[in-house]
C-alpha positions as CSV (number, residue, x, y, z in Angstrom):
1,X,0.0,0.0,0.0
2,X,2.0,2.9,-1.4
3,X,5.6,2.9,0.0
4,X,4.6,0.7,3.0
5,X,5.3,-2.9,3.3
6,X,2.3,-5.2,3.7
7,X,2.8,-7.9,6.3
8,X,0.7,-10.9,6.0
9,X,-0.5,-13.0,8.9
10,X,-2.8,-15.8,10.0
11,X,-4.1,-16.9,13.4
12,X,-6.5,-19.6,14.5
13,X,-9.6,-19.0,16.5
14,X,-12.6,-21.4,17.1
15,X,-11.3,-23.9,14.5
16,X,-10.7,-21.4,11.7
17,X,-7.5,-19.9,10.2
18,X,-8.2,-16.2,9.9
19,X,-6.0,-14.3,7.4
20,X,-5.1,-10.6,7.7
21,X,-2.8,-8.0,6.3
22,X,-0.9,-5.4,8.6
23,X,0.5,-2.2,7.1
24,X,1.9,1.0,8.5
25,X,2.9,2.1,11.9
26,X,1.0,4.0,14.6
27,X,-2.2,3.6,16.5
28,X,-4.0,0.4,15.5
29,X,-7.0,0.7,13.1
30,X,-8.7,-2.6,12.2
31,X,-11.2,-3.0,9.1
32,X,-13.8,-5.6,8.7
33,X,-15.2,-6.1,5.1
34,X,-18.7,-6.6,3.7
35,X,-20.5,-10.0,3.3
36,X,-19.5,-12.4,0.6
37,X,-16.3,-10.3,-0.1
38,X,-12.9,-10.3,1.4
39,X,-9.8,-8.0,1.2
40,X,-8.8,-9.0,-2.3
41,X,-12.3,-8.9,-3.6
42,X,-12.9,-5.4,-2.2
43,X,-9.7,-4.3,-3.8
44,X,-10.8,-5.6,-7.2
45,X,-14.1,-3.6,-6.8
46,X,-12.2,-0.5,-6.2
47,X,-14.6,0.9,-3.6
48,X,-12.5,2.1,-0.8
49,X,-9.1,3.8,-0.8
50,X,-7.2,2.9,2.4
51,X,-3.9,4.6,1.5
52,X,-4.9,8.0,3.2
53,X,-5.5,6.1,6.6
54,X,-2.0,4.6,6.5
55,X,-0.4,8.0,5.3
56,X,-2.1,9.6,8.3
57,X,0.0,7.5,10.7
58,X,-2.2,4.5,11.3
59,X,-1.2,0.8,11.6
60,X,-4.1,-0.6,9.4
61,X,-5.0,-4.2,9.7
62,X,-7.6,-5.7,7.3
63,X,-8.7,-9.3,7.7
64,X,-10.9,-11.8,5.9
65,X,-13.8,-12.8,7.8
66,X,-14.4,-16.5,8.8
67,X,-15.2,-18.4,5.6
68,X,-14.3,-15.5,3.3
69,X,-11.3,-14.6,1.2
70,X,-8.3,-16.5,2.4
71,X,-9.8,-17.4,5.8
72,X,-11.2,-20.8,6.5
73,X,-14.6,-21.7,7.8
74,X,-17.0,-24.7,8.3
75,X,-20.6,-25.1,7.1
76,X,-22.1,-24.1,10.6
77,X,-24.8,-21.4,10.4
78,X,-24.1,-20.1,13.9
79,X,-20.4,-19.4,12.9
80,X,-21.6,-16.5,10.7
81,X,-24.0,-14.6,12.9
82,X,-22.9,-11.0,13.7
83,X,-22.1,-11.8,17.4
84,X,-20.0,-14.7,16.4
85,X,-18.1,-12.7,13.8
86,X,-17.6,-10.1,16.5
87,X,-15.9,-12.7,18.6
88,X,-13.5,-13.3,15.8
89,X,-12.8,-9.5,15.7
90,X,-12.1,-9.4,19.4
91,X,-9.9,-12.5,19.1
92,X,-7.9,-10.7,16.4
93,X,-7.3,-7.7,18.6
94,X,-6.0,-10.1,21.2
95,X,-3.7,-11.8,18.6
96,X,-2.3,-8.4,17.5
97,X,-1.4,-7.6,21.1
98,X,-3.3,-4.3,21.1
99,X,-2.1,-2.6,24.2
100,X,-5.0,-0.3,24.4
101,X,-8.3,0.6,22.7
102,X,-8.2,0.4,18.9
103,X,-10.0,2.2,16.2
104,X,-12.5,-0.1,14.3
105,X,-14.0,0.3,10.8
106,X,-16.5,-2.0,9.1
107,X,-18.6,-2.0,6.0
108,X,-22.1,-3.7,5.8
109,X,-21.5,-7.1,7.5
110,X,-18.2,-5.7,8.9
111,X,-20.1,-2.7,10.2
112,X,-22.5,-5.0,12.1
113,X,-19.4,-7.0,13.3
114,X,-17.8,-3.8,14.7
115,X,-21.0,-2.8,16.5
116,X,-21.5,-6.2,18.1
117,X,-17.8,-6.2,19.2
118,X,-18.2,-2.7,20.6
119,X,-21.3,-3.6,22.6
120,X,-19.6,-6.8,23.9
121,X,-16.3,-5.1,24.9
122,X,-16.5,-1.3,24.6
123,X,-13.2,-0.9,26.5
124,X,-11.4,-2.5,23.5
125,X,-12.2,0.5,21.2
126,X,-11.4,4.1,20.8
127,X,-13.5,5.2,17.9
128,X,-15.8,3.5,15.4
129,X,-16.3,4.2,11.6
130,X,-19.4,2.5,10.3
131,X,-19.6,2.2,6.5
132,X,-23.0,1.4,4.8
133,X,-24.9,0.0,7.9
134,X,-27.0,-2.9,6.7
135,X,-30.7,-3.5,7.1
136,X,-31.7,-3.7,10.7
137,X,-34.7,-3.9,13.0
138,X,-38.0,-3.2,11.1
139,X,-36.3,-3.6,7.6
140,X,-34.3,-6.9,8.6
141,X,-36.9,-9.7,8.1
142,X,-37.3,-9.2,4.3
143,X,-33.5,-9.5,4.0
144,X,-33.4,-12.5,6.3
145,X,-36.2,-14.2,4.3
146,X,-34.3,-13.6,1.0
147,X,-31.1,-15.1,2.5
148,X,-32.9,-18.2,3.7
149,X,-34.3,-18.6,0.2
150,X,-30.9,-18.1,-1.4
151,X,-29.4,-20.8,0.8
152,X,-32.1,-23.2,-0.3
153,X,-31.5,-22.3,-3.9
154,X,-27.8,-23.0,-3.7
155,X,-28.3,-26.4,-2.0
156,X,-31.0,-27.4,-4.6
157,X,-29.8,-25.8,-7.8
158,X,-26.2,-24.7,-7.2
159,X,-24.3,-21.4,-6.8
160,X,-24.8,-20.3,-10.4
161,X,-28.5,-20.4,-10.1
162,X,-28.3,-18.0,-7.1
163,X,-25.8,-15.7,-9.0
164,X,-28.1,-15.6,-12.0
165,X,-31.0,-14.4,-9.8
166,X,-28.7,-11.8,-8.1
167,X,-27.6,-10.5,-11.5
168,X,-31.2,-9.7,-12.5
169,X,-31.6,-7.4,-9.5
170,X,-30.9,-3.7,-10.1
171,X,-27.8,-2.3,-8.4
172,X,-27.8,0.9,-6.4
173,X,-26.9,3.8,-8.8
174,X,-24.0,5.0,-6.6
175,X,-22.2,1.5,-7.3
176,X,-23.8,0.6,-10.7
177,X,-20.3,0.6,-12.4
178,X,-18.5,-1.3,-9.6
179,X,-17.1,-4.5,-11.1
180,X,-19.2,-7.6,-10.1
181,X,-17.0,-9.9,-8.1
182,X,-18.1,-13.5,-7.3
183,X,-18.7,-14.4,-3.6
184,X,-15.6,-15.6,-1.9
185,X,-17.2,-18.2,0.5
186,X,-17.0,-21.7,-1.1
187,X,-20.2,-23.5,-2.3
188,X,-19.8,-25.8,0.7
189,X,-19.8,-22.8,3.2
190,X,-22.1,-20.2,1.4
191,X,-25.4,-21.6,2.4
192,X,-24.3,-21.4,6.1
193,X,-23.1,-17.9,5.6
194,X,-26.5,-16.8,4.2
195,X,-28.3,-18.5,7.1
196,X,-26.0,-17.1,9.7
197,X,-26.7,-13.5,8.3
198,X,-30.4,-14.3,8.3
199,X,-30.2,-15.1,12.0
200,X,-28.5,-11.8,12.7
201,X,-29.5,-8.2,13.5
202,X,-27.8,-5.1,14.6
203,X,-27.7,-4.6,18.5
204,X,-31.0,-3.2,19.7
205,X,-31.3,0.6,19.8
206,X,-30.9,0.6,23.6
207,X,-27.4,-0.9,23.3
208,X,-26.5,1.8,20.8
209,X,-27.6,4.5,23.2
210,X,-25.3,3.0,26.0
211,X,-22.2,3.1,23.8
212,X,-20.0,6.2,24.6
213,X,-17.6,5.9,21.7
214,X,-17.0,8.7,19.1
215,X,-18.3,7.5,15.8
216,X,-18.4,8.4,12.1
217,X,-21.2,7.0,9.8
218,X,-20.6,6.8,6.1
219,X,-23.7,5.8,4.0
220,X,-24.9,6.0,0.3
221,X,-28.2,6.5,-1.1
222,X,-30.9,4.4,-2.8
223,X,-29.7,1.0,-1.6
224,X,-32.4,-1.3,0.0
225,X,-29.7,-3.6,1.5
226,X,-28.2,-0.6,3.3
227,X,-31.0,1.8,3.7
228,X,-30.5,5.4,4.9
229,X,-32.9,4.7,7.7
230,X,-30.4,2.5,9.5
231,X,-27.5,4.9,9.0
232,X,-29.6,7.8,10.1
233,X,-30.8,5.9,13.3
234,X,-27.4,4.7,14.2
235,X,-25.9,8.2,13.8
236,X,-28.6,9.7,16.0
237,X,-28.4,7.0,18.7
238,X,-24.5,7.3,18.8
239,X,-24.4,11.0,18.4
240,X,-22.2,10.3,15.4
241,X,-21.2,12.4,12.3
242,X,-23.1,11.2,9.2
243,X,-22.0,11.6,5.6
244,X,-24.1,10.4,2.7
245,X,-22.7,9.9,-0.8
246,X,-24.8,9.9,-3.9
247,X,-22.1,9.4,-6.5
248,X,-19.2,6.8,-6.8
249,X,-16.7,9.8,-6.9
250,X,-17.8,10.8,-3.5
251,X,-17.4,7.3,-2.1
252,X,-13.8,7.4,-3.3
253,X,-13.3,10.3,-0.8
254,X,-14.2,8.0,2.2
255,X,-10.6,7.0,2.9
256,X,-9.6,10.7,3.2
257,X,-12.7,11.4,5.4
258,X,-11.8,8.5,7.7
259,X,-8.2,9.5,7.9
260,X,-9.1,13.1,8.7
261,X,-11.6,11.8,11.4
262,X,-9.2,9.4,13.1
263,X,-6.6,12.3,13.1
264,X,-8.8,14.5,15.2
265,X,-8.1,14.8,18.9
266,X,-10.4,12.3,20.7
267,X,-13.1,14.2,22.6
């Protein structure tokens, strides 16, 4: 990443080998990616630019979630719920030897992972950056039902049948030109990932209100899977800064926005 050497690592937790990359020096900032993706997949999509975060003097650690990318996983539905994935994130912090609270960033599934980890162990975190918060609460059931149906389609007709159905759905305008990258979980694991996410929701609003962590929320418009209603409610409950993008070019500024936010003196 730029002139900085990328250090690759792996650690084992609850039967999985979890892969991560570690770049830069300074206070620790960890990033959790979105569902079905992974570090390399997100890089191919070209959505987020992390170079400004490293250039701002942060040690950036990005990892592949259980069953995604280069991390292993088993076909166990419960392994892919948000609270379970949050346990993996907390184990990563322990493996990295984080001596104090870390900054944590996450997109979509990764956003939910970060939130559950912060609710479980708020003392482990300094600041949160929540990218495209996923469906939650009142909007969650339709998403969960679609995931359960998708898992059944894959088991009955194969991954290609599910991908063909996905390809027919319109994409949010803000990311309409983003390259379509196949899901990184294997066909063996993918139904369990879908069912685990179907079993999940964000922490209840009361748990948000109890968090006392500085937070930045970054959202984009016109995406039913990441509705603005979730981002706006999360920002209100967390007393967070909220930025909404309506064009891909603005999404490309998120790395700079995050770097600037993490460089501010903590309140």
